[in-house]
N, C-alpha and C positions, 0 to 999 in steps of 0.2 A: 507800567511794570513796577512792581514793588522792589524794595531794596534787596530782599533775599533772592529774588529771581535774577536781578542784575548780577549779584555776587556769584550765583550758580553759573550763569552764562560766562562770565569772565573766568571763573575757575575752570570750566570745561574747555574754554579756548586756550587758557594757559597750559592745562594738562595736555591738550592735543599738540600744541606747539612744542612742548617739552618732549613729548613722545616722538613727534616728527623730526626734531633736531637729532635725537638719538638714532633714529632710523637712517637718516640720510648721511650720517657720518661714515658709514661703511660703503656708501655708494659712490663710485668714481666715474660714472658715465655722464650722460647729458643731465642738464639741470632738472631737478625734481622740485615742483612747487607744491605747497599745501593744497589738499583736496584734489586738484586737477593733475597732479603728478607730472609726468614728462609729456603729457598730451600737447601742450603749447609748442614744444620743440618739434614734436612729430608733425604737427600741422604746418609749422613754419617751413620745415624742410621736406615737405611732401613731394616736391618735384625732383628732389635729389636724394631720396631716401637711402639708397644703397651706398652712395658715396658718403653720405652723412654718417651712416653706421661704420663704414670703413675708417673714416677720419677718427672717430671716437675709439675704435679698437686699436688703431695705430698708436694713439696717445696713451692708452690704458694698458698696454702690454698684452694685447690680443684677447682680453676678457674684461667685461664690465657688467655691472648689475644696475638695473633701474626699476623704478616703482611706478606702475601704471595707475594703481588705485591706492594712494597713501591713506588708508583707513585702518584704524586699529583692528586687530584680529585677522585682517585680510592681507596686509602688506607683506607678511612673511610667507604667504602662500600664494593665493590666486593673483595677487597684485604684483608679485616680484617676478621679474624676468631677467634671466642670466643670458647675456649675449657673448658669444665666443667665436673665434676662428683659429684658435691654437690647435695645431695638429695633434698634440698629445690629448687635449680635451676631446677633440672629434673622435679619435680612436677609442677613448674611454666610453663616450656616449653611444657611438654607432656600433661598437664591437664588444669591448671588454665587459661593460655593464648594460648590454643591449636590453635585457629584460626589465631594467629599472627605468628605461626611457622609451615607452611606447608612443604611438600617435596621440593617444589620450582622448578623453571624452569630448573636448571642445572641437578638435579636428573631425572626429567621427560624426558628431552632431551636424556640423556644417555640410559635410559631403554625403550624408546618409541618403538623402532623397535621390541623388543622382547616381551614386556608386554603390549604395547598399552596403553589404559586408564583403565587397570585392577586395582583391589583394592589396590595393593601395589605400584602403580605408578600414583595414581590420588589424587586429593584434592577436597574440596568443595562438591557440590551436586552429582557429578559423584561418588566420593568415598562413600558418605553417603548412596546412593541408594544401592550400592553393599554390603556395610557393613551390612545394615539392613537385606537385603535378605539372606546373608551368615549366619548372627547371628542366624536367625530362624532355620537354618539347623544344626548348630553346637551345639545347645542346646538340640537336640533330643538324647535320649538314643539309638535309632536305629543306628545312625551314629557311636557311640562308640562301639556298638557290631559289626558293619561292620568292623571297624578298627581292633578289636580284632580277628575276623576271618581271615583277611588278614595276620596279623602279626603271629598268631600261625601257620597258614599254611606254611608261608615262613620259619619260624624258624625250625619247625619240619621236613619239607620235603626238605629243601635246606641248610640252614646255618649249622645246627648241623651235617647232613651227610658230609658236606664239611670239617668241623672241625674234624670229626671222621676220615675221609680219611687222613687228614694231620697228625693226631696223629699216625695212623697205619703206615704211611710211614715215620714218624719222619722228617716231612718237615715243615719248617716255612711258615706261610701265612701272607699276608698283611691284617690285620683285618680291617683297615680303608677302604680298597677297597671293602671288602666283605660287610661291613656295608653300604657303599654308594650304592652298588647294591641292597641290601636288602631294604633299605628305599625308593629307587627309585621305585622298583617294588610295594612296599606297597602303596606309595602315588599315583602312577598311578592307582592302583586298586581302591583306595578310591575316586580319583578324577573323573575317567571316566570308571571304571569297566573293564579295560583291563590290563593284566599282561604282561609286556614286557620280563619277564624271563631273566633279565640280570644276576641274581644270579643263574646260572645253571652250571653243570659240564663243565669244560673247559673255564668257564667265557667268553661266546661268545660275540661278538660285536653286538650290536643292533642298527639299523639305526636311530631310533627315539632317543635313549639315546645318541648316538654319536653326532647327530645333535644338540641336546639340550645342551650337554657339550660344543660343539664348539661355539654355539651362546652365551652361558653364559660367557665363557672365553673372547670372543671378546667384549662383553658388559662391563665387569668389566675393561677391558683394557682402555676403554674410560675415566675412572676416572683419569688415569695417565696423559693423554694428554690434552692440552688446547682444548676447544670445536672447535675452528677454524681449528685445525690440524686434529682431527678425522673426522670432516665434509668434509674437503678436501679429505681425504683418502676414505671416503664413496663415494664421487662424482667420484673419479678416479677409484673406485672399486679395491683397492689394499690392501695387507696385511691382517690383521685380520678383516677389514671391509668386505672383500670379503667372509671370513669365516662366518661372522655374517649374511650376506645376504643369502648365500647358506643354512646355518643352519636354519634360520627362515623359509625359503621356505619349507624345508623338514619337519620341525616340524608342520607348518600350514597345509601342505598337509596331513600328517598323522592324525592330529586332525580333519580335515574336513571330512575325510573318516569315522572316529569314530562317529562324530556328525550325519552325514547323515544316517549311519547304525542304530544308536540309535533312531533317530526320527522315522525311519521305524518300528523298533521293538516295540517302545512304542505305535505306532499307531495300531499295530497288537495285543496289549493287554499284551505284556510281562512286567514283573516287574523287576526293578533294584533299588538298594538303594545307588548308587554312587552319588557324588555331581552334576555331569553333568546332570544326569537324574532328580534329584530333582529340579534343576534350570529350566529344560525344562518343568516340570509339573507346575511350578509357573506362567509361562507366555510365550509369544511369543517373544523370543530374537533372534537377528541376529546370524549367524554363527560366525562372528568376535567376538562378545561379549562372546559367549560360549567358543570359543578358548582361549580368554584371561582369562576367569574365571579358566579354567583348568590349563593353564600355570602359572598363578600367584600362585595357591595353590601348584603346583608341586615345583616351585622354593622355596617357603617358607617351605615346609614340608620335602624336601629331604635332603639337605645338613645339615640343623640345627640339626636334631636328630642324624644323623650318626656321625657328628663331635663331638657332646656332648658325645656320647657313646664311641668314640675313646679315648677321654681324660679321661672318667670315667674308662675304663679298664686299662689305663696306671696308673692312680692314685691308683686304687685298687691293682694292681700288686706291687706298691711301698709301700703300707700300708697294710700289712697282718692282722693287728688288725681289720681294717674296713672290709676286706674280710670275716674274721671270724664272725663278727657281722651280716653281710648280710646273710651268710649261716645259722647261728643259727636262725635268724628270719624266713628264708625259711623253715627250719626244723620244727620249732614250728607251722607254719601255715599248712604245709603239713601233719604233724602228726595229727592235728585236723581234716583235711578234707579227708585224705586218709589212716590214720592209721599209726602204728609204723614201718611197713615194708618199709625200705627206697628204696627197689627195685621198689615199686609202685610209688614213688615220681617222677621218671623220665620216667615212662611207658607211660604217656599221657601228652599232652601240658597243661600248666597252664590255669586254668579257669579264667574267668573275675573276679569273686568274690575273688579268691585266690590272684590275682595280686593286687586287691584293698586293701588287708590287709597288704601289704609290706610297712610299714611306714618308717622303717630305710633305706630301699633301696631308697625310694623317697627322704629322707634327704640326702643320699650320692649323688644322681643325682643332687639335688639342690646345694649342696656344690661344685660339679664339675662345674656347670654353673656359680656359683659365681666367681670361680677362672679362668675358661676358657669358657666364654660365646661364643656361636656359632657365633654371630655377635658382634665383639669387639667394633666397633665404629659405630655411626650413625650421620647424620647431618640434619639440618633444615635450611630453608631460613627465614630471618627476614623481615616481611612485613613493620612494623612500628617501629619507635624508641621505645625502651623499657629499663627498668632497672630491672635487675634480683634481686631476694631477697637478694643476698649477696652484692648488691650495684653496680655491674658491668653494665656499660651502653653499650647497643648493638644497633648500628644504623641501620636504614632501609637499605635494600640492602646487608647487610653483611650476614655471615652464622654463625651458631653455631653448634659445634660438641660436642656431649655428649659421653664420653668414658665409655662404659658399662664394659669394661675390668678393667679400673681404679676404677670404683665404688665399686668393690668387694675387692679392695686391699688398702683401706685407713684405717690407724690405728685409725684415729679420728672417723670413722664410725663403724668399725668391731672389734676394739681392737688391742692390741699388738700382738695377735696371728693371725692376719688377713691373713697371708700367709700360715698358717697351714691348712691341709685338715682335718676338724673336722665336720662330719655329725651331731654330737650331738648338734651343735648350732641351728639346725632346729627342735629339739625335745622338748617336754614339760619336766618338771623337773623329772617326773617319767619315761620318755622315751617311753611312750605309744602313744603319739599323735604328729602328724606333725603340727608345728606352723609356719605360714608365718611371715616374718618380714615386717616392714613398706614397702609398695610397692615400694617406690622410693629409698630405699637402694639397692634394687635388681630389676633390670630392664632387665634381660635376656630375658623376654617375652614382652618387651616394657611396656608401661603404658598409662593411660588415655584412651581416645576414641579409640586409635589404639592398645590397648592391644591385644596380640595374641589370636585369636579365637580358635586356635587349641592347646592351652596349655594343656588341659586335655587329648587330644588325643596323644600329644607328650609324656606326662608322661606314659600313658598306653603303648605306643609302646616301649619306652625306658626301662620301668620296666620289660616288658615281655621278651625282648631280653636279658637284663642283667641277669635276674634270670635264664632263660633257659640255657644260656651259663655257668654261674658260678656254677650251681648245677651239671653240667656234666663234666666240664673241669677246670683244673688248667692252667693258662696262664703265660708265662714268656717272657719278651722282648728278642728277639733273640740276641745272643752275637754279639757285634760290631755294633748293630743298633743304630743310633742316632735319638732321638725324638726331633724335633725342630718345632717351629711355622712357618707356611707359611704366608707371608705378603699378605693378600687378604681381601676382604670384609667378608669372612667366615674363621674362625680360623682352617683351615686344618693343619694337620701335614705335614711338607714339604716332608719328605721321607716315608710317610705312617707309619703304626705301624706293624712291622714284629714281630710275636710272635711264640713261640714254644707251642705246645698243648700237655697236658698230661691228663690222665683220673683222674676224681675226685672220691675219696673214701668218701662216705657220712656216713659210719658206725659210725664214731666217733661222728658226730653230732646227729645221731639217739640215741646213748647211752646217750649223754648229755640231750636230750629232755626227754628220758625215766626216767632218774634220777630226773630231775626237776618235772616231773609228779608224781613220787613216793614220793618225798618230800612234794608235795602239798597234796597228799592223806593222808600221815601220819600226816601232820599238821591239816587237817580237822578232822581226827580221834581223835587227842589229844584234839582239841577244843570241840568235842562232848562229850568226856569222862569227861573233866573238867566241862561241863555243867551238866552232870548227877550227878557228885559228889556234885556240888554246890546245 
């Protein structure tokens, strides 16, 4: 190498280092290294990614910026990532400047093979049309009753018998797996009126469910790889990209057969109240559009509820006080609706109106989602230069990640006890009413125009399952089982949730409710007597 070449190389290195030093001065998040950016820190903390992000946000005032690719001309755009959990910033991104922060090309490219231009993978007019159409259906009471029927049927005929079998045999079961199967069957029933029966004795493999899992796993894997890499693997048809192609083909073939059969049945005058049938009655849509409608809602409604319930049961097991309050509320509601005989409380599935009265249970589920949101992180693409409410400049072409997991763990937002499991923070002072917090402090169901349409259905399903299980069984984490987070787009438990199952004795709760009612009767009698004397 001649002298001039050496000088040029050193000059290039010096220029890069000078540029790099200027760039990182404004970054206050994790350490950013030349060339590799923050990748070493990401790899080092892969097993605790969400807590690692929360730690940095707590130290940096709820917002920081980092550089994934510290390369000139890219660092201020594609390589720059803004990470935030500040409620003011979340409201700005999700609501006030909604049009400036779409899903973006990266997200859409990753999910396109599976979800097409469905509601969860589209922006602009395509998204708006589907959103308006779906919103009309989700506001109907008929759909909520349809969900209630699917859930109570699955719980009473499948989940509880399987837990009873585990109890009789003194056998630990993976509750997360059972819940995943249950919610998959429910959401398929609600979406297109077909029950894949994955939650059945022997836990059989279902071709549609297996293909859906395979396609979803391969899709999520794309987030780990640069787009050029997974596109090359797709072209070569190797690795998980081959799984994705085969999985999508199987899923689409199954849904196409369902759609063709349903069109024929509707033409013959049959009535169905699932989402697919409702969309068909609204207009003449292509089979591809209807497939994507069903797939998008299955993806949104399956994992989120089951994962939330898994963390809920884990937290309740660890907090007996909360479990006792949930059971007392159940006892009070059922004593009013079914009488004092606690044997009648478990004789039939919970009715829609009974579930609706479970205020403390809803508070406990919301508190679970605050600490363990089903989708811990989400990201948006920045279309035009913008300044967030906290003063952070975000350039066009960059991305912004909002940490839902971190949003529930900031002392500046939730107080010094933010890491404690306290359902009471969701209740009125007298404990009788559920009170929502400012919406952008709690974004487990997203916010703004993209707020989750199925929020009420999710609560209905989770409350029904939680109440039905807890009133019949006492659960305990199996000895030696480790509960850990799995690093993925959904906050699964890495090793599942292995639990031992024991029978629940409700007699003590029935006695407490009877004593409370007796005290109320005596108090009313004393008040009446005082009135007569006066």
